[in-house]
C-alpha positions as CSV (number, residue, x, y, z in Angstrom):
1,M,-29.9,12.4,21.5
2,S,-30.2,15.3,19.1
3,L,-30.5,14.6,15.4
4,K,-27.1,13.8,13.9
5,T,-26.5,13.6,10.1
6,P,-22.8,12.5,9.6
7,T,-22.3,9.2,7.9
8,I,-19.8,7.0,9.8
9,A,-17.6,4.8,7.5
10,I,-17.0,1.4,9.0
11,R,-14.3,-1.1,8.0
12,L,-15.2,-4.7,8.7
13,L,-12.3,-7.1,9.5
14,G,-12.5,-10.9,9.6
15,F,-16.1,-11.5,8.5
16,S,-17.4,-13.7,5.8
17,A,-19.1,-12.2,2.7
18,K,-22.5,-13.2,4.1
19,E,-21.7,-11.6,7.5
20,E,-20.5,-8.4,5.8
21,E,-23.8,-8.3,3.9
22,T,-25.7,-8.6,7.1
23,F,-23.8,-5.8,8.8
24,S,-24.2,-3.6,5.7
25,T,-27.9,-4.2,5.6
26,V,-28.6,-3.8,9.3
27,L,-26.4,-0.7,9.8
28,A,-27.7,1.1,6.7
29,V,-31.3,1.2,8.1
30,A,-32.8,4.6,8.1
31,R,-33.0,6.1,11.6
32,E,-34.9,9.2,12.9
33,K,-32.1,9.9,15.4
34,G,-28.5,9.0,15.8
35,Y,-25.6,8.6,13.3
36,R,-25.8,7.0,9.9
37,Y,-23.5,4.1,9.3
38,S,-22.0,2.8,6.1
39,C,-19.8,-0.3,5.7
40,L,-16.9,0.2,3.3
41,K,-16.7,-2.4,0.6
42,P,-13.6,-4.6,0.2
43,G,-11.1,-2.8,-2.0
44,C,-12.3,0.7,-1.0
45,I,-9.2,2.8,0.1
46,Q,-11.2,5.4,2.0
47,D,-10.0,5.7,5.6
48,P,-12.7,4.4,8.0
49,D,-14.0,6.3,10.9
50,M,-14.1,3.1,13.0
51,Y,-13.5,-0.7,12.8
52,I,-15.7,-3.7,13.6
53,V,-13.6,-6.8,14.0
54,N,-14.3,-10.5,14.3
55,S,-12.1,-11.4,17.3
56,S,-12.2,-15.1,16.6
57,E,-10.2,-14.6,13.4
58,L,-6.4,-14.4,14.0
59,K,-5.8,-12.7,10.7
60,A,-8.2,-10.0,11.6
61,I,-6.5,-9.3,14.9
62,A,-3.1,-9.2,13.0
63,D,-4.5,-6.8,10.5
64,L,-5.9,-4.6,13.3
65,S,-2.5,-4.6,15.0
66,D,-0.8,-3.6,11.7
67,L,-3.3,-0.7,11.3
68,H,-2.7,0.4,14.8
69,P,-5.9,2.7,15.0
70,G,-5.8,5.5,17.6
71,E,-8.7,6.8,19.6
72,A,-9.9,8.8,16.6
73,Q,-10.7,5.4,15.0
74,P,-12.5,3.4,17.6
75,V,-12.7,-0.4,17.5
76,L,-15.5,-2.7,18.4
77,L,-14.6,-6.4,18.8
78,I,-17.3,-8.9,18.1
79,G,-16.7,-11.8,20.5
80,K,-14.3,-12.2,23.4
81,T,-10.6,-12.9,22.8
82,D,-7.8,-14.5,24.9
83,I,-5.5,-11.6,23.8
84,D,-5.7,-8.6,26.0
85,L,-6.7,-5.8,23.7
86,P,-7.7,-2.2,24.7
87,Y,-11.0,-2.2,22.7
88,Q,-14.6,-2.5,23.5
89,V,-16.1,-6.0,23.2
90,M,-19.6,-7.0,22.2
91,P,-20.2,-10.7,23.0
92,K,-21.6,-13.2,20.5
93,P,-24.3,-13.8,19.4
94,I,-24.8,-10.2,18.3
95,R,-27.8,-8.4,19.7
96,W,-28.6,-6.3,16.7
97,R,-31.0,-4.0,18.5
98,K,-28.2,-3.2,21.0
99,I,-25.5,-2.5,18.5
100,F,-26.7,1.0,17.6
101,D,-26.5,2.1,21.2
102,I,-22.9,0.8,21.4
103,L,-21.8,2.4,18.2
104,D,-23.5,5.7,18.9
105,A,-21.8,5.9,22.3
106,M,-18.4,5.1,20.7
107,I,-18.9,7.8,18.0
108,D,-20.1,10.4,20.6
109,K,-16.8,9.8,22.4
110,R,-14.9,10.1,19.1
111,E,-16.6,13.3,18.1
112,L,-15.7,14.8,21.5
113,L,-12.1,13.8,21.0
114,L,-11.9,15.3,17.5
115,T,-13.4,18.5,18.8
116,T,-10.8,18.7,21.5
117,L,-8.0,18.0,19.1
118,S,-9.3,20.6,16.7
119,A,-9.4,23.1,19.4
120,H,-5.7,22.5,20.0
121,S,-5.0,22.6,16.2
122,A,-3.2,19.3,16.2
123,M,-4.2,15.7,15.7
124,S,-1.7,12.9,16.4
125,V,-1.8,10.2,13.7
126,H,-0.1,6.9,14.4
127,E,2.6,5.7,12.0
128,R,2.8,1.9,12.2
129,R,6.6,1.6,12.2
130,R,7.0,3.8,15.2
131,H,4.9,1.7,17.6
132,K,5.2,-1.8,19.1
133,R,2.8,-4.3,17.6
134,L,1.5,-7.7,18.3
135,D,3.7,-10.5,16.9
136,L,1.1,-11.6,14.5
137,D,2.5,-10.4,11.2
138,L,1.6,-13.0,8.5
139,T,3.3,-11.2,5.7
140,E,6.5,-12.6,4.1
141,P,9.6,-10.5,5.1
142,A,10.6,-10.4,1.4
143,V,7.5,-8.4,0.6
144,Y,8.5,-5.6,3.0
145,E,12.1,-5.8,1.7
146,R,10.9,-5.2,-1.9
147,M,8.7,-2.3,-0.7
148,R,11.7,-0.6,1.0
149,Q,13.9,-1.0,-2.1
150,Q,11.5,0.6,-4.5
151,P,12.0,4.4,-5.1
152,M,8.9,6.6,-5.5
153,A,8.1,7.5,-9.1
154,K,8.5,11.3,-9.7
155,G,6.1,12.0,-12.6
156,G,3.3,13.5,-10.6
157,I,-0.4,12.5,-11.2
158,L,-2.1,11.1,-14.2
159,I,-5.9,11.4,-14.5
160,V,-7.7,9.1,-17.0
161,D,-11.1,10.7,-17.8
162,K,-13.3,11.6,-20.7
163,D,-13.0,15.4,-20.0
164,M,-10.9,17.9,-18.2
165,H,-13.1,18.8,-15.2
166,F,-11.6,16.4,-12.6
167,R,-8.1,17.0,-13.9
168,E,-8.6,20.8,-13.4
169,Y,-10.1,20.1,-9.9
170,V,-7.1,18.0,-8.8
171,A,-4.6,20.4,-10.4
172,G,-6.1,23.3,-8.3
173,I,-5.6,21.2,-5.2
174,M,-2.0,20.4,-6.1
175,D,-0.9,23.9,-7.0
176,A,0.4,24.5,-3.5
177,Y,2.5,21.4,-3.7
178,G,4.0,22.0,-7.2
179,V,2.8,18.6,-8.4
180,P,2.0,18.3,-12.1
181,V,-1.3,16.8,-13.1
182,T,-1.7,15.2,-16.6
183,L,-4.8,14.1,-18.4
184,A,-5.3,11.1,-20.7
185,S,-8.7,10.2,-22.3
186,D,-7.9,6.6,-23.4
187,E,-5.7,3.7,-22.6
188,R,-3.1,4.3,-25.4
189,S,-2.4,7.9,-24.5
190,A,-2.4,7.0,-20.8
191,L,0.4,4.4,-21.4
192,L,2.3,6.8,-23.7
193,L,2.2,9.7,-21.2
194,D,3.1,7.5,-18.3
195,G,6.0,5.9,-20.3
196,N,7.4,9.4,-20.7
197,N,6.7,10.7,-17.2
198,Q,6.5,7.7,-14.8
199,H,3.6,9.0,-12.7
200,A,3.6,8.3,-9.0
201,L,-0.2,8.2,-8.9
202,T,-2.8,7.4,-11.6
203,M,-6.6,7.9,-11.0
204,I,-8.8,6.1,-13.5
205,N,-12.4,7.1,-13.9
206,T,-14.1,3.8,-14.7
207,S,-16.9,5.5,-16.7
208,T,-14.3,6.7,-19.3
209,P,-15.4,5.2,-22.7
210,N,-13.4,2.3,-24.1
211,V,-11.1,2.0,-21.1
212,D,-10.7,-1.3,-19.3
213,P,-9.4,-0.1,-15.9
214,Y,-7.9,-3.4,-14.9
215,R,-6.0,-3.9,-18.2
216,L,-4.7,-0.3,-18.0
217,C,-3.6,-0.7,-14.4
218,E,-1.7,-3.9,-15.4
219,G,0.0,-2.0,-18.2
220,L,1.0,0.9,-16.0
221,K,2.4,-1.3,-13.3
222,R,4.3,-3.3,-15.9
223,Q,6.0,-0.4,-17.5
224,N,6.9,1.1,-14.1
225,S,8.5,-2.1,-12.8
226,G,10.9,-1.3,-10.0
227,L,9.2,2.0,-9.1
228,K,6.7,2.7,-6.3
229,T,3.5,3.7,-8.0
230,A,-0.2,3.7,-7.2
231,V,-3.3,3.2,-9.3
232,I,-6.7,4.0,-8.0
233,L,-10.1,3.5,-9.6
234,L,-12.8,6.2,-9.3
235,V,-16.2,4.4,-9.4
236,D,-19.9,5.1,-9.0
237,R,-21.8,3.5,-6.2
238,H,-23.2,0.8,-8.6
239,F,-19.8,-0.3,-9.8
240,E,-18.8,-3.9,-8.8
241,Y,-15.1,-3.9,-8.0
242,K,-13.5,-7.2,-8.8
243,L,-11.3,-7.7,-5.8
244,G,-9.4,-10.8,-7.1
245,L,-8.6,-9.1,-10.4
246,G,-7.7,-5.9,-8.6
247,H,-5.1,-7.8,-6.6
248,K,-3.8,-9.6,-9.7
249,V,-3.1,-6.3,-11.5
250,R,-1.8,-4.7,-8.3
251,C,-4.5,-2.0,-8.2
252,E,-4.4,-0.1,-4.8
253,G,-8.2,-0.1,-4.7
254,F,-11.1,2.3,-5.4
255,L,-12.9,5.4,-4.2
256,V,-16.6,6.1,-4.7
257,K,-17.6,9.2,-6.6
258,P,-18.3,12.1,-5.9
259,L,-15.1,12.8,-4.1
260,S,-14.7,15.6,-1.6
261,R,-11.7,17.9,-1.7
262,R,-10.7,16.6,1.7
263,L,-10.7,13.0,0.5
264,V,-8.8,13.8,-2.7
265,L,-6.1,15.6,-0.8
266,K,-5.9,13.0,1.9
267,T,-5.6,10.2,-0.7
268,I,-2.9,12.0,-2.7
269,R,-0.9,12.9,0.4
270,K,-1.0,9.2,1.5
271,F,0.1,7.6,-1.7
272,M,2.6,10.2,-2.8
273,Q,4.0,10.7,0.7
274,L,3.5,14.5,0.5
275,D,4.2,16.6,3.6
């Protein structure tokens, strides 16, 4: 195999914290040849390149069905399952020396598919509501009903940062969409600006001085009650995201800096439902 440098982002589903730590440690090992692998931390909203799923956890299988990954996001099931699923299976116990061969082969196939799709200038992306799914939904129907009833906020994007560099960067990307991008440098001005504009998306740089990102998120969500809004934290690789607190204040999650133009645009299009 020729030397390959892309880092493949993996989403783990259905594993304990200790198991996730083992996966992250093993897969992050430096390799002379083959792909590099990185496991996304809980709360990270970056789209994965592939999934590794604990097939013995019903909730994980339900989540996988809800995500409905296509061929461009391959899935490796760890352990056999009684449910007939169209994914590759690696039996338990895991043979760690073998897992790289399996992952590399799956990603080789994925890269070939992406190259073929790119040549045809089109990539089909699954939309969950347009496909049949396993009857494993563990979410209360009232949650979906509330989501359907909430209109999208129309105030554009709010950037909370200590300087204008990232705001200018995002504004340049959004020029073609006609989406306004506003800057706030502290919590008070962020809440005041949002109170006037009702931003659909707020991105908070957690290194901004004197800003508690969780408290600010809670305040933004409270004053936009009844509207569909999103708050995303922009963190460095050493930031410890508090998953429980994030859920409590209804934060959508985080992205790890530095951010590529492709990731910024993909994230904004996803949360603001831009065409």
